[in-house]
Structure formats: C-alpha cells, structure tokens
mmCIF file of the N, C-alpha and C atoms, coordinates in Angstrom:
data_MODEL
# 
_entry.id   MODEL 
# 
loop_
_atom_site.group_PDB 
_atom_site.id 
_atom_site.type_symbol 
_atom_site.label_atom_id 
_atom_site.label_alt_id 
_atom_site.label_comp_id 
_atom_site.label_asym_id 
_atom_site.label_entity_id 
_atom_site.label_seq_id 
_atom_site.pdbx_PDB_ins_code 
_atom_site.Cartn_x 
_atom_site.Cartn_y 
_atom_site.Cartn_z 
_atom_site.occupancy 
_atom_site.B_iso_or_equiv 
_atom_site.pdbx_formal_charge 
_atom_site.auth_seq_id 
_atom_site.auth_comp_id 
_atom_site.auth_asym_id 
_atom_site.auth_atom_id 
_atom_site.pdbx_PDB_model_num 
ATOM 1   N N  . MET A 1 1  ? 235.378 129.752 144.286 1.00 0.00 ? 1  MET A N  1 
ATOM 2   C CA . MET A 1 1  ? 235.624 128.496 144.380 1.00 0.00 ? 1  MET A CA 1 
ATOM 3   C C  . MET A 1 1  ? 236.571 128.367 145.027 1.00 0.00 ? 1  MET A C  1 
ATOM 4   N N  . PRO A 1 2  ? 236.433 126.896 145.740 1.00 0.00 ? 2  PRO A N  1 
ATOM 5   C CA . PRO A 1 2  ? 237.328 126.390 146.511 1.00 0.00 ? 2  PRO A CA 1 
ATOM 6   C C  . PRO A 1 2  ? 238.719 125.836 145.853 1.00 0.00 ? 2  PRO A C  1 
ATOM 7   N N  . ALA A 1 3  ? 239.575 126.160 146.637 1.00 0.00 ? 3  ALA A N  1 
ATOM 8   C CA . ALA A 1 3  ? 240.966 125.794 145.893 1.00 0.00 ? 3  ALA A CA 1 
ATOM 9   C C  . ALA A 1 3  ? 241.278 124.270 145.305 1.00 0.00 ? 3  ALA A C  1 
ATOM 10  N N  . GLN A 1 4  ? 240.582 123.459 145.768 1.00 0.00 ? 4  GLN A N  1 
ATOM 11  C CA . GLN A 1 4  ? 240.456 121.919 145.684 1.00 0.00 ? 4  GLN A CA 1 
ATOM 12  C C  . GLN A 1 4  ? 239.826 121.983 144.297 1.00 0.00 ? 4  GLN A C  1 
ATOM 13  N N  . ALA A 1 5  ? 238.766 122.780 143.490 1.00 0.00 ? 5  ALA A N  1 
ATOM 14  C CA . ALA A 1 5  ? 238.482 122.649 142.379 1.00 0.00 ? 5  ALA A CA 1 
ATOM 15  C C  . ALA A 1 5  ? 239.114 123.198 141.153 1.00 0.00 ? 5  ALA A C  1 
ATOM 16  N N  . LEU A 1 6  ? 239.767 124.270 141.957 1.00 0.00 ? 6  LEU A N  1 
ATOM 17  C CA . LEU A 1 6  ? 240.766 124.938 140.687 1.00 0.00 ? 6  LEU A CA 1 
ATOM 18  C C  . LEU A 1 6  ? 241.653 124.146 139.858 1.00 0.00 ? 6  LEU A C  1 
ATOM 19  N N  . LEU A 1 7  ? 242.307 122.959 140.753 1.00 0.00 ? 7  LEU A N  1 
ATOM 20  C CA . LEU A 1 7  ? 243.464 122.528 140.016 1.00 0.00 ? 7  LEU A CA 1 
ATOM 21  C C  . LEU A 1 7  ? 242.740 121.515 139.072 1.00 0.00 ? 7  LEU A C  1 
ATOM 22  N N  . PRO A 1 8  ? 241.546 120.537 139.169 1.00 0.00 ? 8  PRO A N  1 
ATOM 23  C CA . PRO A 1 8  ? 240.971 120.110 137.890 1.00 0.00 ? 8  PRO A CA 1 
ATOM 24  C C  . PRO A 1 8  ? 240.549 121.012 137.004 1.00 0.00 ? 8  PRO A C  1 
ATOM 25  N N  . VAL A 1 9  ? 240.163 122.183 137.254 1.00 0.00 ? 9  VAL A N  1 
ATOM 26  C CA . VAL A 1 9  ? 239.370 122.745 136.134 1.00 0.00 ? 9  VAL A CA 1 
ATOM 27  C C  . VAL A 1 9  ? 240.753 123.089 135.352 1.00 0.00 ? 9  VAL A C  1 
ATOM 28  N N  . LEU A 1 10 ? 241.802 123.766 135.746 1.00 0.00 ? 10 LEU A N  1 
ATOM 29  C CA . LEU A 1 10 ? 242.851 124.144 135.000 1.00 0.00 ? 10 LEU A CA 1 
ATOM 30  C C  . LEU A 1 10 ? 243.423 122.730 134.179 1.00 0.00 ? 10 LEU A C  1 
ATOM 31  N N  . LEU A 1 11 ? 243.670 121.994 134.812 1.00 0.00 ? 11 LEU A N  1 
ATOM 32  C CA . LEU A 1 11 ? 243.967 120.715 133.902 1.00 0.00 ? 11 LEU A CA 1 
ATOM 33  C C  . LEU A 1 11 ? 242.972 120.243 133.193 1.00 0.00 ? 11 LEU A C  1 
ATOM 34  N N  . LEU A 1 12 ? 241.636 120.398 133.184 1.00 0.00 ? 12 LEU A N  1 
ATOM 35  C CA . LEU A 1 12 ? 240.930 120.115 132.151 1.00 0.00 ? 12 LEU A CA 1 
ATOM 36  C C  . LEU A 1 12 ? 241.084 121.021 131.088 1.00 0.00 ? 12 LEU A C  1 
ATOM 37  N N  . CYS A 1 13 ? 241.207 122.333 131.396 1.00 0.00 ? 13 CYS A N  1 
ATOM 38  C CA . CYS A 1 13 ? 241.462 123.356 130.145 1.00 0.00 ? 13 CYS A CA 1 
ATOM 39  C C  . CYS A 1 13 ? 242.923 123.246 129.556 1.00 0.00 ? 13 CYS A C  1 
ATOM 40  N N  . ALA A 1 14 ? 243.976 122.793 130.210 1.00 0.00 ? 14 ALA A N  1 
ATOM 41  C CA . ALA A 1 14 ? 245.291 122.336 129.729 1.00 0.00 ? 14 ALA A CA 1 
ATOM 42  C C  . ALA A 1 14 ? 245.115 121.064 128.556 1.00 0.00 ? 14 ALA A C  1 
ATOM 43  N N  . LEU A 1 15 ? 244.385 119.978 129.051 1.00 0.00 ? 15 LEU A N  1 
ATOM 44  C CA . LEU A 1 15 ? 244.179 118.789 128.013 1.00 0.00 ? 15 LEU A CA 1 
ATOM 45  C C  . LEU A 1 15 ? 243.320 119.368 126.912 1.00 0.00 ? 15 LEU A C  1 
ATOM 46  N N  . LEU A 1 16 ? 242.387 120.240 127.117 1.00 0.00 ? 16 LEU A N  1 
ATOM 47  C CA . LEU A 1 16 ? 241.550 120.549 126.070 1.00 0.00 ? 16 LEU A CA 1 
ATOM 48  C C  . LEU A 1 16 ? 242.208 121.457 124.717 1.00 0.00 ? 16 LEU A C  1 
ATOM 49  N N  . LEU A 1 17 ? 243.148 122.275 125.462 1.00 0.00 ? 17 LEU A N  1 
ATOM 50  C CA . LEU A 1 17 ? 243.864 122.731 124.432 1.00 0.00 ? 17 LEU A CA 1 
ATOM 51  C C  . LEU A 1 17 ? 244.885 122.031 123.740 1.00 0.00 ? 17 LEU A C  1 
ATOM 52  N N  . GLN A 1 18 ? 245.423 121.051 124.684 1.00 0.00 ? 18 GLN A N  1 
ATOM 53  C CA . GLN A 1 18 ? 246.103 120.031 123.639 1.00 0.00 ? 18 GLN A CA 1 
ATOM 54  C C  . GLN A 1 18 ? 245.498 119.086 122.623 1.00 0.00 ? 18 GLN A C  1 
ATOM 55  N N  . ALA A 1 19 ? 244.384 118.700 123.099 1.00 0.00 ? 19 ALA A N  1 
ATOM 56  C CA . ALA A 1 19 ? 243.259 117.905 122.317 1.00 0.00 ? 19 ALA A CA 1 
ATOM 57  C C  . ALA A 1 19 ? 243.255 118.551 121.050 1.00 0.00 ? 19 ALA A C  1 
ATOM 58  N N  . GLN A 1 20 ? 243.199 120.153 120.796 1.00 0.00 ? 20 GLN A N  1 
ATOM 59  C CA . GLN A 1 20 ? 242.793 121.268 119.815 1.00 0.00 ? 20 GLN A CA 1 
ATOM 60  C C  . GLN A 1 20 ? 243.699 121.225 118.945 1.00 0.00 ? 20 GLN A C  1 
ATOM 61  N N  . GLY A 1 21 ? 245.262 121.000 119.447 1.00 0.00 ? 21 GLY A N  1 
ATOM 62  C CA . GLY A 1 21 ? 246.657 120.947 118.628 1.00 0.00 ? 21 GLY A CA 1 
ATOM 63  C C  . GLY A 1 21 ? 247.280 122.341 119.347 1.00 0.00 ? 21 GLY A C  1 
ATOM 64  N N  . GLY A 1 22 ? 246.942 122.876 120.720 1.00 0.00 ? 22 GLY A N  1 
ATOM 65  C CA . GLY A 1 22 ? 247.335 123.813 121.278 1.00 0.00 ? 22 GLY A CA 1 
ATOM 66  C C  . GLY A 1 22 ? 247.286 124.871 121.069 1.00 0.00 ? 22 GLY A C  1 
ATOM 67  N N  . HIS A 1 23 ? 247.696 126.052 121.665 1.00 0.00 ? 23 HIS A N  1 
ATOM 68  C CA . HIS A 1 23 ? 247.539 127.208 121.276 1.00 0.00 ? 23 HIS A CA 1 
ATOM 69  C C  . HIS A 1 23 ? 247.941 128.431 120.508 1.00 0.00 ? 23 HIS A C  1 
ATOM 70  N N  . HIS A 1 24 ? 247.427 128.139 119.317 1.00 0.00 ? 24 HIS A N  1 
ATOM 71  C CA . HIS A 1 24 ? 247.760 128.775 118.076 1.00 0.00 ? 24 HIS A CA 1 
ATOM 72  C C  . HIS A 1 24 ? 247.384 129.903 117.691 1.00 0.00 ? 24 HIS A C  1 
ATOM 73  N N  . ASN A 1 25 ? 247.992 130.798 116.789 1.00 0.00 ? 25 ASN A N  1 
ATOM 74  C CA . ASN A 1 25 ? 247.440 132.083 116.132 1.00 0.00 ? 25 ASN A CA 1 
ATOM 75  C C  . ASN A 1 25 ? 246.749 131.729 114.943 1.00 0.00 ? 25 ASN A C  1 
ATOM 76  N N  . ARG A 1 26 ? 245.380 131.698 115.328 1.00 0.00 ? 26 ARG A N  1 
ATOM 77  C CA . ARG A 1 26 ? 244.517 131.148 113.763 1.00 0.00 ? 26 ARG A CA 1 
ATOM 78  C C  . ARG A 1 26 ? 244.954 132.086 112.531 1.00 0.00 ? 26 ARG A C  1 
ATOM 79  N N  . LYS A 1 27 ? 245.085 133.321 112.638 1.00 0.00 ? 27 LYS A N  1 
ATOM 80  C CA . LYS A 1 27 ? 245.302 133.989 111.434 1.00 0.00 ? 27 LYS A CA 1 
ATOM 81  C C  . LYS A 1 27 ? 246.655 133.323 111.012 1.00 0.00 ? 27 LYS A C  1 
ATOM 82  N N  . ARG A 1 28 ? 247.699 133.099 112.086 1.00 0.00 ? 28 ARG A N  1 
ATOM 83  C CA . ARG A 1 28 ? 248.900 132.509 111.213 1.00 0.00 ? 28 ARG A CA 1 
ATOM 84  C C  . ARG A 1 28 ? 248.649 131.009 110.613 1.00 0.00 ? 28 ARG A C  1 
ATOM 85  N N  . MET A 1 29 ? 247.919 130.308 111.010 1.00 0.00 ? 29 MET A N  1 
ATOM 86  C CA . MET A 1 29 ? 247.755 129.033 110.708 1.00 0.00 ? 29 MET A CA 1 
ATOM 87  C C  . MET A 1 29 ? 246.511 129.031 109.342 1.00 0.00 ? 29 MET A C  1 
ATOM 88  N N  . LYS A 1 30 ? 245.869 130.375 109.131 1.00 0.00 ? 30 LYS A N  1 
ATOM 89  C CA . LYS A 1 30 ? 244.996 130.226 107.789 1.00 0.00 ? 30 LYS A CA 1 
ATOM 90  C C  . LYS A 1 30 ? 246.121 130.815 106.868 1.00 0.00 ? 30 LYS A C  1 
ATOM 91  N N  . ASN A 1 31 ? 246.882 131.725 107.193 1.00 0.00 ? 31 ASN A N  1 
ATOM 92  C CA . ASN A 1 31 ? 247.872 131.915 105.868 1.00 0.00 ? 31 ASN A CA 1 
ATOM 93  C C  . ASN A 1 31 ? 248.802 130.960 105.373 1.00 0.00 ? 31 ASN A C  1 
ATOM 94  N N  . THR A 1 32 ? 249.070 129.763 106.447 1.00 0.00 ? 32 THR A N  1 
ATOM 95  C CA . THR A 1 32 ? 249.885 128.728 106.209 1.00 0.00 ? 32 THR A CA 1 
ATOM 96  C C  . THR A 1 32 ? 248.922 127.940 105.137 1.00 0.00 ? 32 THR A C  1 
ATOM 97  N N  . GLN A 1 33 ? 247.567 127.602 105.389 1.00 0.00 ? 33 GLN A N  1 
ATOM 98  C CA . GLN A 1 33 ? 246.879 126.949 104.516 1.00 0.00 ? 33 GLN A CA 1 
ATOM 99  C C  . GLN A 1 33 ? 246.871 127.816 103.350 1.00 0.00 ? 33 GLN A C  1 
ATOM 100 N N  . LEU A 1 34 ? 246.377 128.756 102.935 1.00 0.00 ? 34 LEU A N  1 
ATOM 101 C CA . LEU A 1 34 ? 246.204 129.526 101.566 1.00 0.00 ? 34 LEU A CA 1 
ATOM 102 C C  . LEU A 1 34 ? 247.736 129.315 101.065 1.00 0.00 ? 34 LEU A C  1 
ATOM 103 N N  . SER A 1 35 ? 249.149 129.292 101.461 1.00 0.00 ? 35 SER A N  1 
ATOM 104 C CA . SER A 1 35 ? 250.303 128.917 100.751 1.00 0.00 ? 35 SER A CA 1 
ATOM 105 C C  . SER A 1 35 ? 250.252 127.895 100.019 1.00 0.00 ? 35 SER A C  1 
ATOM 106 N N  . THR A 1 36 ? 249.180 126.553 100.466 1.00 0.00 ? 36 THR A N  1 
ATOM 107 C CA . THR A 1 36 ? 249.285 125.317 99.703  1.00 0.00 ? 36 THR A CA 1 
ATOM 108 C C  . THR A 1 36 ? 248.380 125.495 98.775  1.00 0.00 ? 36 THR A C  1 
ATOM 109 N N  . GLU A 1 37 ? 247.561 126.728 98.270  1.00 0.00 ? 37 GLU A N  1 
ATOM 110 C CA . GLU A 1 37 ? 246.791 126.408 97.217  1.00 0.00 ? 37 GLU A CA 1 
ATOM 111 C C  . GLU A 1 37 ? 247.790 126.513 95.758  1.00 0.00 ? 37 GLU A C  1 
ATOM 112 N N  . ILE A 1 38 ? 247.242 125.841 94.673  1.00 0.00 ? 38 ILE A N  1 
ATOM 113 C CA . ILE A 1 38 ? 247.870 126.150 93.248  1.00 0.00 ? 38 ILE A CA 1 
ATOM 114 C C  . ILE A 1 38 ? 247.433 127.266 92.767  1.00 0.00 ? 38 ILE A C  1 
ATOM 115 N N  . LYS A 1 39 ? 248.275 128.298 92.594  1.00 0.00 ? 39 LYS A N  1 
ATOM 116 C CA . LYS A 1 39 ? 248.229 129.276 91.994  1.00 0.00 ? 39 LYS A CA 1 
ATOM 117 C C  . LYS A 1 39 ? 248.303 129.265 90.367  1.00 0.00 ? 39 LYS A C  1 
ATOM 118 N N  . ALA A 1 40 ? 248.017 130.395 89.653  1.00 0.00 ? 40 ALA A N  1 
ATOM 119 C CA . ALA A 1 40 ? 248.422 130.385 88.301  1.00 0.00 ? 40 ALA A CA 1 
ATOM 120 C C  . ALA A 1 40 ? 250.056 130.503 88.072  1.00 0.00 ? 40 ALA A C  1 
ATOM 121 N N  . CYS A 1 41 ? 250.700 129.967 87.199  1.00 0.00 ? 41 CYS A N  1 
ATOM 122 C CA . CYS A 1 41 ? 252.130 130.180 86.939  1.00 0.00 ? 41 CYS A CA 1 
ATOM 123 C C  . CYS A 1 41 ? 252.308 131.451 86.711  1.00 0.00 ? 41 CYS A C  1 
ATOM 124 N N  . GLU A 1 42 ? 253.659 132.451 87.513  1.00 0.00 ? 42 GLU A N  1 
ATOM 125 C CA . GLU A 1 42 ? 254.119 133.317 86.893  1.00 0.00 ? 42 GLU A CA 1 
ATOM 126 C C  . GLU A 1 42 ? 254.772 133.763 85.759  1.00 0.00 ? 42 GLU A C  1 
ATOM 127 N N  . LYS A 1 43 ? 255.596 132.740 85.214  1.00 0.00 ? 43 LYS A N  1 
ATOM 128 C CA . LYS A 1 43 ? 256.254 132.599 84.040  1.00 0.00 ? 43 LYS A CA 1 
ATOM 129 C C  . LYS A 1 43 ? 255.233 131.851 83.086  1.00 0.00 ? 43 LYS A C  1 
ATOM 130 N N  . ARG A 1 44 ? 255.612 132.168 82.012  1.00 0.00 ? 44 ARG A N  1 
ATOM 131 C CA . ARG A 1 44 ? 255.466 131.322 80.659  1.00 0.00 ? 44 ARG A CA 1 
ATOM 132 C C  . ARG A 1 44 ? 256.046 129.975 80.537  1.00 0.00 ? 44 ARG A C  1 
ATOM 133 N N  . ILE A 1 45 ? 255.553 128.800 80.454  1.00 0.00 ? 45 ILE A N  1 
ATOM 134 C CA . ILE A 1 45 ? 255.797 127.689 80.320  1.00 0.00 ? 45 ILE A CA 1 
ATOM 135 C C  . ILE A 1 45 ? 256.103 126.969 78.746  1.00 0.00 ? 45 ILE A C  1 
ATOM 136 N N  . LYS A 1 46 ? 257.473 126.258 78.743  1.00 0.00 ? 46 LYS A N  1 
ATOM 137 C CA . LYS A 1 46 ? 257.361 125.592 77.344  1.00 0.00 ? 46 LYS A CA 1 
ATOM 138 C C  . LYS A 1 46 ? 256.410 124.270 77.337  1.00 0.00 ? 46 LYS A C  1 
ATOM 139 N N  . ILE A 1 47 ? 255.965 123.967 76.082  1.00 0.00 ? 47 ILE A N  1 
ATOM 140 C CA . ILE A 1 47 ? 255.234 123.046 75.850  1.00 0.00 ? 47 ILE A CA 1 
ATOM 141 C C  . ILE A 1 47 ? 255.600 121.627 76.448  1.00 0.00 ? 47 ILE A C  1 
ATOM 142 N N  . TYR A 1 48 ? 257.035 121.376 76.447  1.00 0.00 ? 48 TYR A N  1 
ATOM 143 C CA . TYR A 1 48 ? 257.171 120.295 77.025  1.00 0.00 ? 48 TYR A CA 1 
ATOM 144 C C  . TYR A 1 48 ? 257.184 119.908 78.649  1.00 0.00 ? 48 TYR A C  1 
ATOM 145 N N  . MET A 1 49 ? 256.771 121.081 79.212  1.00 0.00 ? 49 MET A N  1 
ATOM 146 C CA . MET A 1 49 ? 256.660 121.122 80.549  1.00 0.00 ? 49 MET A CA 1 
ATOM 147 C C  . MET A 1 49 ? 255.202 120.642 80.766  1.00 0.00 ? 49 MET A C  1 
ATOM 148 N N  . CYS A 1 50 ? 254.336 120.274 79.915  1.00 0.00 ? 50 CYS A N  1 
ATOM 149 C CA . CYS A 1 50 ? 253.029 120.064 80.131  1.00 0.00 ? 50 CYS A CA 1 
ATOM 150 C C  . CYS A 1 50 ? 253.024 118.527 80.480  1.00 0.00 ? 50 CYS A C  1 
ATOM 151 N N  . LYS A 1 51 ? 254.355 117.596 80.319  1.00 0.00 ? 51 LYS A N  1 
ATOM 152 C CA . LYS A 1 51 ? 254.084 116.490 80.691  1.00 0.00 ? 51 LYS A CA 1 
ATOM 153 C C  . LYS A 1 51 ? 254.507 115.923 82.229  1.00 0.00 ? 51 LYS A C  1 
ATOM 154 N N  . HIS A 1 52 ? 254.989 117.166 82.968  1.00 0.00 ? 52 HIS A N  1 
ATOM 155 C CA . HIS A 1 52 ? 255.105 116.939 84.358  1.00 0.00 ? 52 HIS A CA 1 
ATOM 156 C C  . HIS A 1 52 ? 254.031 117.563 85.301  1.00 0.00 ? 52 HIS A C  1 
ATOM 157 N N  . HIS A 1 53 ? 252.884 116.832 85.172  1.00 0.00 ? 53 HIS A N  1 
ATOM 158 C CA . HIS A 1 53 ? 251.732 117.148 85.728  1.00 0.00 ? 53 HIS A CA 1 
ATOM 159 C C  . HIS A 1 53 ? 251.551 116.905 87.307  1.00 0.00 ? 53 HIS A C  1 
ATOM 160 N N  . CYS A 1 54 ? 251.019 117.844 88.270  1.00 0.00 ? 54 CYS A N  1 
ATOM 161 C CA . CYS A 1 54 ? 251.113 117.412 89.459  1.00 0.00 ? 54 CYS A CA 1 
ATOM 162 C C  . CYS A 1 54 ? 249.720 118.038 90.259  1.00 0.00 ? 54 CYS A C  1 
ATOM 163 N N  . GLU A 1 55 ? 249.460 117.561 91.629  1.00 0.00 ? 55 GLU A N  1 
ATOM 164 C CA . GLU A 1 55 ? 248.016 117.851 92.027  1.00 0.00 ? 55 GLU A CA 1 
ATOM 165 C C  . GLU A 1 55 ? 248.584 118.971 93.309  1.00 0.00 ? 55 GLU A C  1 
ATOM 166 N N  . TYR A 1 56 ? 249.802 118.782 93.811  1.00 0.00 ? 56 TYR A N  1 
ATOM 167 C CA . TYR A 1 56 ? 250.125 119.100 95.206  1.00 0.00 ? 56 TYR A CA 1 
ATOM 168 C C  . TYR A 1 56 ? 251.758 119.459 95.076  1.00 0.00 ? 56 TYR A C  1 
ATOM 169 N N  . HIS A 1 57 ? 252.183 120.468 95.581  1.00 0.00 ? 57 HIS A N  1 
ATOM 170 C CA . HIS A 1 57 ? 253.717 121.177 95.662  1.00 0.00 ? 57 HIS A CA 1 
ATOM 171 C C  . HIS A 1 57 ? 254.694 119.982 96.122  1.00 0.00 ? 57 HIS A C  1 
ATOM 172 N N  . GLN A 1 58 ? 254.094 119.228 96.992  1.00 0.00 ? 58 GLN A N  1 
ATOM 173 C CA . GLN A 1 58 ? 254.931 118.041 97.295  1.00 0.00 ? 58 GLN A CA 1 
ATOM 174 C C  . GLN A 1 58 ? 255.338 116.967 96.367  1.00 0.00 ? 58 GLN A C  1 
ATOM 175 N N  . GLU A 1 59 ? 254.633 117.078 95.394  1.00 0.00 ? 59 GLU A N  1 
ATOM 176 C CA . GLU A 1 59 ? 254.867 116.099 94.095  1.00 0.00 ? 59 GLU A CA 1 
ATOM 177 C C  . GLU A 1 59 ? 256.007 116.489 93.205  1.00 0.00 ? 59 GLU A C  1 
ATOM 178 N N  . CYS A 1 60 ? 256.432 117.973 93.340  1.00 0.00 ? 60 CYS A N  1 
ATOM 179 C CA . CYS A 1 60 ? 257.468 118.530 92.572  1.00 0.00 ? 60 CYS A CA 1 
ATOM 180 C C  . CYS A 1 60 ? 258.755 118.355 93.141  1.00 0.00 ? 60 CYS A C  1 
ATOM 181 N N  . GLN A 1 61 ? 260.099 118.406 92.582  1.00 0.00 ? 61 GLN A N  1 
ATOM 182 C CA . GLN A 1 61 ? 261.197 118.234 93.008  1.00 0.00 ? 61 GLN A CA 1 
ATOM 183 C C  . GLN A 1 61 ? 261.553 119.455 93.832  1.00 0.00 ? 61 GLN A C  1 
ATOM 184 N N  . ALA A 1 62 ? 262.723 119.482 94.366  1.00 0.00 ? 62 ALA A N  1 
ATOM 185 C CA . ALA A 1 62 ? 262.994 120.461 94.954  1.00 0.00 ? 62 ALA A CA 1 
ATOM 186 C C  . ALA A 1 62 ? 263.141 121.818 94.202  1.00 0.00 ? 62 ALA A C  1 
ATOM 187 N N  . ASN A 1 63 ? 262.887 122.925 94.732  1.00 0.00 ? 63 ASN A N  1 
ATOM 188 C CA . ASN A 1 63 ? 263.118 124.366 93.938  1.00 0.00 ? 63 ASN A CA 1 
ATOM 189 C C  . ASN A 1 63 ? 261.951 124.461 92.845  1.00 0.00 ? 63 ASN A C  1 
ATOM 190 N N  . ASN A 1 64 ? 261.043 123.668 92.917  1.00 0.00 ? 64 ASN A N  1 
ATOM 191 C CA . ASN A 1 64 ? 259.826 123.423 91.793  1.00 0.00 ? 64 ASN A CA 1 
ATOM 192 C C  . ASN A 1 64 ? 258.508 123.620 93.033  1.00 0.00 ? 64 ASN A C  1 
ATOM 193 N N  . ILE A 1 65 ? 257.559 124.419 92.251  1.00 0.00 ? 65 ILE A N  1 
ATOM 194 C CA . ILE A 1 65 ? 256.180 124.242 92.740  1.00 0.00 ? 65 ILE A CA 1 
ATOM 195 C C  . ILE A 1 65 ? 255.223 123.798 91.664  1.00 0.00 ? 65 ILE A C  1 
ATOM 196 N N  . CYS A 1 66 ? 254.181 123.533 92.138  1.00 0.00 ? 66 CYS A N  1 
ATOM 197 C CA . CYS A 1 66 ? 252.809 123.077 91.274  1.00 0.00 ? 66 CYS A CA 1 
ATOM 198 C C  . CYS A 1 66 ? 252.158 124.322 91.099  1.00 0.00 ? 66 CYS A C  1 
ATOM 199 N N  . CYS A 1 67 ? 252.007 124.871 89.717  1.00 0.00 ? 67 CYS A N  1 
ATOM 200 C CA . CYS A 1 67 ? 251.064 126.115 89.355  1.00 0.00 ? 67 CYS A CA 1 
ATOM 201 C C  . CYS A 1 67 ? 250.294 125.495 88.158  1.00 0.00 ? 67 CYS A C  1 
ATOM 202 N N  . SER A 1 68 ? 249.515 126.297 88.208  1.00 0.00 ? 68 SER A N  1 
ATOM 203 C CA . SER A 1 68 ? 248.040 126.297 86.907  1.00 0.00 ? 68 SER A CA 1 
ATOM 204 C C  . SER A 1 68 ? 248.486 126.669 85.750  1.00 0.00 ? 68 SER A C  1 
ATOM 205 N N  . THR A 1 69 ? 248.324 125.917 84.367  1.00 0.00 ? 69 THR A N  1 
ATOM 206 C CA . THR A 1 69 ? 248.644 126.661 83.209  1.00 0.00 ? 69 THR A CA 1 
ATOM 207 C C  . THR A 1 69 ? 247.718 126.036 82.221  1.00 0.00 ? 69 THR A C  1 
ATOM 208 N N  . PHE A 1 70 ? 247.833 126.297 80.700  1.00 0.00 ? 70 PHE A N  1 
ATOM 209 C CA . PHE A 1 70 ? 246.795 126.179 80.127  1.00 0.00 ? 70 PHE A CA 1 
ATOM 210 C C  . PHE A 1 70 ? 246.616 124.424 80.049  1.00 0.00 ? 70 PHE A C  1 
ATOM 211 N N  . CYS A 1 71 ? 247.643 123.843 80.335  1.00 0.00 ? 71 CYS A N  1 
ATOM 212 C CA . CYS A 1 71 ? 247.569 122.412 79.914  1.00 0.00 ? 71 CYS A CA 1 
ATOM 213 C C  . CYS A 1 71 ? 247.479 121.624 81.576  1.00 0.00 ? 71 CYS A C  1 
ATOM 214 N N  . GLY A 1 72 ? 246.929 122.550 82.272  1.00 0.00 ? 72 GLY A N  1 
ATOM 215 C CA . GLY A 1 72 ? 246.986 121.754 83.812  1.00 0.00 ? 72 GLY A CA 1 
ATOM 216 C C  . GLY A 1 72 ? 247.861 122.244 84.607  1.00 0.00 ? 72 GLY A C  1 
ATOM 217 N N  . ASN A 1 73 ? 247.817 121.729 85.638  1.00 0.00 ? 73 ASN A N  1 
ATOM 218 C CA . ASN A 1 73 ? 248.732 122.264 86.760  1.00 0.00 ? 73 ASN A CA 1 
ATOM 219 C C  . ASN A 1 73 ? 250.306 121.315 86.643  1.00 0.00 ? 73 ASN A C  1 
ATOM 220 N N  . VAL A 1 74 ? 251.415 122.122 86.369  1.00 0.00 ? 74 VAL A N  1 
ATOM 221 C CA . VAL A 1 74 ? 252.293 121.281 86.173  1.00 0.00 ? 74 VAL A CA 1 
ATOM 222 C C  . VAL A 1 74 ? 253.565 121.929 87.153  1.00 0.00 ? 74 VAL A C  1 
ATOM 223 N N  . CYS A 1 75 ? 254.677 121.106 87.287  1.00 0.00 ? 75 CYS A N  1 
ATOM 224 C CA . CYS A 1 75 ? 255.679 121.561 88.375  1.00 0.00 ? 75 CYS A CA 1 
ATOM 225 C C  . CYS A 1 75 ? 256.553 122.572 87.593  1.00 0.00 ? 75 CYS A C  1 
ATOM 226 N N  . MET A 1 76 ? 257.116 123.510 88.213  1.00 0.00 ? 76 MET A N  1 
ATOM 227 C CA . MET A 1 76 ? 257.614 125.070 87.433  1.00 0.00 ? 76 MET A CA 1 
ATOM 228 C C  . MET A 1 76 ? 258.986 125.068 88.398  1.00 0.00 ? 76 MET A C  1 
ATOM 229 N N  . SER A 1 77 ? 260.018 125.420 88.085  1.00 0.00 ? 77 SER A N  1 
ATOM 230 C CA . SER A 1 77 ? 261.046 125.834 88.842  1.00 0.00 ? 77 SER A CA 1 
ATOM 231 C C  . SER A 1 77 ? 260.901 127.284 89.394  1.00 0.00 ? 77 SER A C  1 
ATOM 232 N N  . LEU A 1 78 ? 261.350 127.394 90.546  1.00 0.00 ? 78 LEU A N  1 
ATOM 233 C CA . LEU A 1 78 ? 261.307 128.895 91.344  1.00 0.00 ? 78 LEU A CA 1 
ATOM 234 C C  . LEU A 1 78 ? 262.449 129.681 90.800  1.00 0.00 ? 78 LEU A C  1 
ATOM 235 N N  . LEU A 1 79 ? 263.413 129.022 90.319  1.00 0.00 ? 79 LEU A N  1 
ATOM 236 C CA . LEU A 1 79 ? 264.923 129.777 90.067  1.00 0.00 ? 79 LEU A CA 1 
ATOM 237 C C  . LEU A 1 79 ? 264.431 130.535 88.463  1.00 0.00 ? 79 LEU A C  1 
# 
C-alpha cells in the first residue's frame, strides 16, 4: 500500500473508534451496566419504608440504593 493511502486509512480508523465511544474494554462496560440493575434488598425493611418508591439508584439520596422488596422497589440505606 502506498504511503499516501496509509495516512487516510489510519485517520478513518481513528474517527470510527471515536464515533463508537473510543476503545473500551467490553467486559468492563458490561460489568458497569450490570451494577445498575435493581436487586433484592439484603436487609429486611420496615413497613414505613414502602412509601419511598424508586425505579433507579439515582432517585435515592446519598448512601442509599434502590432495591426490590415485597412492596416494590424502595430506597434503602447502605449503612
């Protein structure tokens, strides 16, 4: 391949990588996506906590996560 054609091909490859979000480790990205899933609460909750419903972890206050219980998804303290 002539040297004049090599530079545009390399530039095209670099642009395609940026369009796809850069060069990332797919396994690491998969683990990040899994950590956002709502899982069952590890602790037993009190009945009054059932009024703090959530769908995402971001809806809960600091040091709280959204987890699944008998009354739906609720915000629960990590501490």
